[in-house]
Every structure is written in C-alpha cells, then in structure tokens.
N, C-alpha and C positions, 0 to 999 in steps of 0.2 A: 785570514781567508774566511769569508762568511760561508755558513752552511745552511742549505735550505731545510726548513723544518716541515716534516710531514705530519699532518693531522692524525692523531691517534683515534682509531675507531675500530671496534670489533667487526663492523659490517663493511669495512673498506674493500674486502676481497670477496664479497658475495658474488656468486656467478649463477647464471641461469642455464638450464639444460632441458631440452625436450625429451620426453620419455620415448621408449622404443615403440615402433609402429603397432605391435600387438597389445600395447597397454593403453592405446587411445580408443576413441569411439568413432567408428566409420559409418558412412551411409546415413548421415543425418541431414535432412532437408531444412537447413537453417532459414528462418524467416527473412523475407526481402522487404519487409515494411520499412518505409523511410521515416524512422523515428530514432532519435539519439539515445537509445537504451542499450544496456549491455547484452540483452537477449539471453543471458545465461545466469543461473544462480546455483550455488553449490554449498553443501554442508558436509559434515563427517559421514553421512549416510548416503546422500543422493546427489545426482547431477540433474538439473532441470534446464531444458533448452527450448526456446520458443521456435516453432517450426512452421513450415508452410502447410496450409490445410484448406481444403475446399469446403464451402458452406459454413464458414465461421472461423473462430480462432481456436488454436490448439497449442499445447506444448507437450514435450516429451520428458518423462521422469524415469531415470535409470538408477539402479543401485550402483555405487561406485565400483563394485566388483565385476559388473557386467561389461567388461571391455571387449574390444573387437568389433566385428561387423554387427550392426543393428538390423534386425529383420524389418523389411519394409512394411510388414503387417503388425509390427509391435504396437500394442494398445497405447492410445494417447489420452490426454485429459482434454475433454472437448466441450466444456460447459458454456463457453462464451459464444455469442452469435456474431461477433465481429472480431477482427484481428487482435490478438493479445499484444500489448505494448510493453508491459513490465511484469516481472515476477520477483518475489523476495521470500526467502525462508525465514521462519520464525526463529529468533535467537534462543527461545526458551523451550522449544519442542522441535526436534529434528524431523518430525513427520508432518508438520503443518506448513503449508505454503500459501501465500497470497498472490493473486494475479489481478490485473486490470486490463481493460480492453476498450476498443472503440465503441462498444455497445453501451457505454455510459455506466457500467457497473464494475465493481470489484468483487472478487469471490475468494473465499477461504476454503482450502482443500485439506483433507486428511489422507495422507499417502500411506498405504499399508507397508509393513516391513519387507514383505516379499515382493517380487516383481509383479507388475500388473498382468492379469490374465485376460482382462477385457477392458474396453474403453471406460474411463471414469467420467461420468457426466453429472453426478450429483454432488454439488459442493456442500460443505457443512453449513455455510451461511452465505447469502447474497447481500451485498451492501449497495443499496440504491439511494443516491442523494445528489448525484451530479446530473446536470442537464446536457453536458457534452462529454466527449471521450475522456477517459481517465488515463493519464499517462505515467503516474508515479504512485508506487506503494512503498511504504517504509515502516517497519516495526519499531516500536519504542524499545530502547536498549535495556531498560531495567524493570519496567512495569508489565505485568502479565496482561495479555490479550488487548493491548493498545496498538491500533494500526492507524497510520496516516495515509490519506489519499489526496492527490492533487490532480485536477482536471483542466481541460481546455476552457472551462467556464470561469477560470481564474479563481476558483474556490478551493480552499484547503479544509478537509473534514477529518476530524479525529474520532475514531470509532472504538467502542467497546465490543470486541468480537464475541465475547462471552454472552452478550445479550443481543447482538446484532443491531445496536442502536447508536446513533451519532451522539458523541459527548460534547464536542465543540466544533465550531467552524469559524473560518477567517476569510474575509473578502477584501483584504488590503492590497491585493495585487491587481493593477489595472490591465495587465497583459499576460501572455502565456508564461507559465512557470517552467523553467528549465530543469531545476534540480532542488532537492530538499535533503538536508542532513541534520540529524540530531546531534547534540553534544553528548559528552560521556555519560552524564546522569539523567539525560532526557528532560532537563528543565527548560531548554531552549532549542530552537532549530534555526538554521540559516537557509535562505533561499536565494536563487538567482532568477532573474525575470527578463523578459524580452524588452522591458523598458530600460535595460542596462543598469539596474540597481541591484546591489547586494544588501539583503535585509537580514536582521537578526530578530526573531519573533519569540514572544512569550505566549504560548498557546493558552495558558490558564487565565491570563489577563486579557487575552484577545487583542494584543497590541504589538506594534513594531517598536522594539526598544532601541534599535540602532540601524542606520542604513548609510550606504555609501553609493554615490552616483558614479558610474563608470570606473570601477576598479581596473578594468582593462578598456582601452579607448576604442577598440574595434566593435563592430556591430554584430559579429557572429556570436553564437551561443557561448555562455560561460558555465563553469561548474564550480561548486564550492563545497568543502567539507570541514567539519570541526576537527581540530587536533586534541590530544589528551589534555593539554595545558590550557585549553580554552581559546587558542588562536584559530584563525580561519585560513585554510589553504585554498587558493583559487587558481583556475586555469581559464585562459581566454585568448584574445587576439589583440594585437596592436592596431593602430590606425593603418599601417601598411600591410595588414594581414599576416604578420608574423605571430606565431604561437608564443604565448607568454604564461609564466606562472608567477604567483604572488603569495606572500604571507602577511596577514593583517591581524592587528589587535582590535577586537570589536569594541573596546572601551575608548579607542582613539583611532578613528578611521581617516584622520587627516593625511598621514603619511604611511606607506607600507613598511613593514619590517624588512621585507626583501622583495625584489622585483627582478625577474630574470627572463630574458628573451631566449627562445630555443631555436626555432627554424621556421621555414615558410612552408605551410601545408594547409589543406582545406579541412582535414579531419579534426573533429572535436576531441580534445584530450579528456579521457575519463580517468579520474584519480581513484586509486584504491589505497586505503590507509591501514597500516599495521600499527596499532596503538602501543603494543608491547615494545617494538623496536623503534618506534617513532620514525618509520620509513613510509614513503609514498611511492607507489608504482603508477607510472603514467602510460596509458595505452590509448593510442589514437585510432579511430576507425579508419580503415584503409591503409594503416601503417603496417610495416612488417617488423617492427621493433617495439621493445618495452624498455623505457628508461626508469631508473629508480634513484631516489634521492633520500638523504637523511636530514631530518630537522633537528637542530641543536639550539642551545642558548648562546652560542658563540658566533660572531660574524664569520661568514655571510649568512648564517642561520639556516639556509637551505643549501646542502652540499650535494653536488652531483657524485654518484658512486660509479655507475656503469650502465651499459646497455646490452640487452639481450636481443639479438637479431636473427631473423630467419628469412626464408625466401618468399613465403606466401603472405599476402596481406590478411589482416584479421577483420572479421565481421562483428565481433563482440568479444567479451571477456568475462569469466567468472573468477571470483576470489574466495579461496577457502579460509574459513575462520581459523585462528591459530590452534584451537584444540583439535583440528583435523590433520595437522602436519605430522611427519614422521620424525620424532626426536632422536631415534637411533642413528639417523643419517645426517644429523645436524641441519635438517631442512627447516627454514624459518618462514617460508611462504610457498604457496602453490597456486598457480594461475591456470585457468582452463581457456585456451585460445580457440575461438570459433573460426573455422574456415567455411568455405561454401558448402562442403559435404561432410565435414567431420569436426570433431572436437579433440584438441591436442593438449594434454596436461604439460605444464612447464614447472619444474621445481627450482626454487631458489635456495641455495645451500651455502653455508659458511664452512670453508675447509678447515677441518680439525683432525689431528692425528689420533687423539684418544677416542676410544669407543664409549667412554663413560658419559653420564648425563652432564650436559653443559649448563650449569646454573646461570651463567651470565647471559646465555642466549635465550633462556626460557624462564622469565619471571612468571609468577602466577598470572593466569589469564582469565578473562571473563568466562564463567561457566554457564550451564544451561538453566540454572535455577533463577527465577525472577526475584528481584529484591523487594517488591511490594505488589499490592493488588491495585486494580484500576481505581477503586474508590479512594485509596490512600494518596495516589498521585493526583487525583482530581482535587483533593482537599488541600494540596500544597506541599506534600512531602516529597523530598528528593533523596535518592539513595544511589551510590555508586554501584556498579555491577558486583555480584558475588563472585569472588575469584576462586579458581581451582588450580591445583598443582599439576604440572606437566611431567613430573619425574617418572611416573609409571605409565605415561602415555594416557590417552583419552579413549575410553570405551563408551560408545553411544548407548544410552539406555533404551529399553524397549518402548514400543509405541504406547502413548497414553491417549485415550480418547478425549477429543475436544467436545465438551458438552456446552451447547448453546441454550441458555435459559431465557427465552423471549418472554417479555411481559405481555399480559393480556391487553391488547390495544383498546378494548372496550372499556377498561377501567379508567383510561385517561380521557375519554370523551366526555364533553359536558352533558348534563342531564337534559334530555329533550322533553317536549310537551307530550303527555300521554295521549294516545289515540283513543277513540271510543271503545276499542276492543279491550283496552287496559283499564278503563274506568270501573271503579267498584260500584256495581249496580245496587248494592245494598244501601249505599249512601245517597241514592237519588230518590226523589219523591216517586210515588207509584205512577202518576201519569207520565213522567219522564221515562220510566222503565218500559211502560206499555208502548208509548209512541216510538221509543228507540227500537224496540223489538220489531214493530211494524215497519219502520223505515229501513232497518237492516234487511228485513225480508224483501222489501220492495227493491232494494239494490241488487238482489240476486237475479231478477228477471224483469226488465222494463216492460216487456210485452204483456205480461199477465197482471202486473201489480201497479201499473201507472195510475189507474183510476183510483185504486185504494190509497195510493200515496197522496192524491189530491184531497180525499176525504180526511185522511189523517192529519194533513197540514192544517186544514180548516179547523178541525177539532182541537188541535194543539193551540192554535192562536186564540180560539174562544176560551179555552180553559185558562190560559195565562192572563187574559184580560179580565175574566170574572174573578179569579182568585188572587190577583196582583202578584203572580209569580213571574220572574223575568224569563224571557225566551232563552232556550238552550241552544247555543250556536251550532254544535255538531248535528243536532237533530234537524235544524233548519237547512243546513248544507245538504244533508242526505235527502231530505224531502224535495228540495229544489231540483236536485239532479234527477230524481225520479219524475218530477213534474215536467222537466225539459224533454225527457223521453216520451211522456204522455202527449205533449204538444206536437212533437214531430210525427208521432203515429197517426193522430187524428187529423192533422193538417193534410197529410197525404190522402 
C-alpha cells in the first residue's frame, strides 16, 4: 500500500491572527488616491500611513506603542503640495522616511523619537528632478543614503540623499513604471512596466541587462521582487483576467521556473518577501485575505502554505522588517492591514511548545548598519547586508541626525565673462578709465547726462583714431544707450 509523502517544512503550520481591538490603530482617514501603492510603511519604531488631507498631501506617523484611537487633531507630515503616493522607511535609520507625491518631488524626513506635537512641514531634503508625478521611492538595501525614485515621466533617478544630488538616471522605459525592486546586495534592480515587459537593470552601467516580454499575458499591472538567491518572483494576470504568480531565472527568461494560477479578481497582488524564511505574502487590494507561499529549490518551487482571512477588505498593507518581530512568541512576520478607518496588525506565528529561542526560525537577519558608503557603491563595490543576531531581540537605537552636505552650486557653473564692474581698472589705459567713469555716471540718469554722453562718445572715438587704440566695446555699449535716451528726450 502506497503512503502519501508530506513535504517537510518548519513553516508548514504558520498561522495568522489579528491582534485585539485595543492593540490596533483606529480613526485613521486612509488615503483614497487611485494608485496601486501599499499606502503604509512600518519599522521597529514607527507606523506611517498615507491619509486624506485638504490642500495637499499628508501622511500620519505614529510610534508603534501609540495604539487605540488616534486623535483627529493629531499632527501630520504635510510638506507635499499634492497627494502623497508612496512612502518608505530607510533600512539604515529608523527615524528617516522618504515620500513621493503628485507634486513631482520626493522628500526625506527626519521623525523625532517622541510623538509629534505639531505638524511637520520641513523636510531634511527635497529631491527635484522629475517632470511628472513621482510614484515610487525605494532605498538601497546596503549603501548609506542611496534612494531610488521612479516617476510618470518614465524616468528612474538614483539620489545621494546626503548631498541632495542625483547620481544616476535611466530612461529605458517607454511607459509607466509599475514597480521597482532591488536585489539583495543592491547591484541590480528589476522593474515592471506598462509595456508588459519585465526588466533587470544595472544602474551603474545605465543599461538593461535582461528583459522578458509578457511574463504574464494579461494587460493589467504586474509586480516583481528579487528573492535572496537572485530569482524574480512576479504577480500578474492571465489573458482571461485570472491572477497568476511566477518565478523566473533572470539569466534564462525563456521559460519560468514556476507559474501558478490563483483566482479571478481585479485587485493587483502586492508581494511582500521575507528573505530569512524565503516566504512570500500576497495581499490583493480589495481582498479580505492574505495568502502566503514558501519558495524552495524543490519542485514545484513555489509551495502554497495557507491563507489568513478576515471579513473586511484591505486598502493597503505594511510589512514589518524581521528585526521588529517578537521572537519570544515565535512570530516570524507581522503585517499591518489598512481598512477604511483603521490599521489592524496581523501576526504570523509558528506554533512551538518551547519558550526558548528558536534558532531554526531566526537566522541572522539584516541589521540597521549600512555595508558601504555612496561613493563606494558608485565606484562598483557590492556588499551583502550586515547581519545581526535575533537571540536577544532587537532594540532600536536612538535617533541619529541626518546631515545633508550640499555642494555650492556656484562652484560647478562655467566661468562667465566679466562685466564692466568686475574689470580691473588699473589694467586699463587712462582714457578708458576716464571715459568708463563718465559713461557709468551717464547711465545713472539719462535726463541729466545724455548730452555729456554724446560729448564723451565723440572724444573717445577721436582719441582711439589719433592714438591707434582699439575701441573698447563695453564703453561703446554704455554710451550708445545714453545716446538713445538723449535722442528720445530732444525729439519730443
């Protein structure tokens, strides 16, 4: 008699559970902008949510400990003049947040450790380089102060936030960019575009190193993320509008590693990836469920684990970095589900009987220290994230001030021709100096000195002709302007 073989996996029994009502965040006016963004970002210190706001764009930043009902007069971050479309916390500083908006700018903010007492309207730096709305911001995973922005002008710009200057730009996309994802060491990023192509880009070479036409045959938006082993996980739609996921090898785009149809729905599937567990959580806008899968090296390569379901649909989702989970409860992931008027944390837990630290669930994870400086990355260096242990739990460090050292823009401008006011009068012949003085005096008032300007011009011409000295163009221009005023006065 044959026996069915069950696949062995420590994540096979992961289950999701919503927290109690008093541990959520209520009375939040979540943004209603029609943009396929998560509208939420979270780190071990703060929760940030894009909210409705009159007179521009705004988002709400709350300490994680400030649960319960949010006061309707709670201070917001209000620097943008148009609706905010995307936000992203810096992986190397829990107090630094990047935002982008329909006002064609991206901004970087420093959030104080304590709760805001008044509206925050002064960003640390404003990044201006796009000609249309900016829909995506994404921090480099290992290099300090490197930020990527993508706009509706089909342009990708990589910035050095420390100086506020663009480092690189790419214009290889002919249409709207749907998503951008860095690989583990930040040497490449993948994009999905409205032209139905999946691209792998090398930003420092400013070139597309690999691309695939229509990894999903449907015309609706796609999403793509890099996995820790360098493969690309995608979500999209079939020709019959069924939602679909795929796993691809960027070195061989001819055939997918795995391709799996899910269901029929209109919501775009937003993937959230846990590199330590090699798991993907799929959250569809308008769905009331979260599916999660494990990626392995064994067929079928993408294994369905389970589904967390609730009654209310989700407007967006935030994903906590691994260093922010509670290891004492065997929590491996935490998602923050956005409803119309609240944010609800959802914990993903592996059931274990022991209260001891579970080494197999918590390998060393990416820490907050950057592996290199912007100049090193720009010169071609690649480094994996610096890992930290989760055995004692993670304690967020205190706020560190982000210093922006902008270069003097005047130093980079080409040398211009010197005006008459900057000419060294000691190097001019005496007649030039005298006539220059008289002409500059005439330019002060055309009414009183126009006649003197005519006499000075005649004397200057006679001197140059008699002494074979070339005419001095600035003096001629000044005197002719005075002569023009003289003519207008006496003609009337």
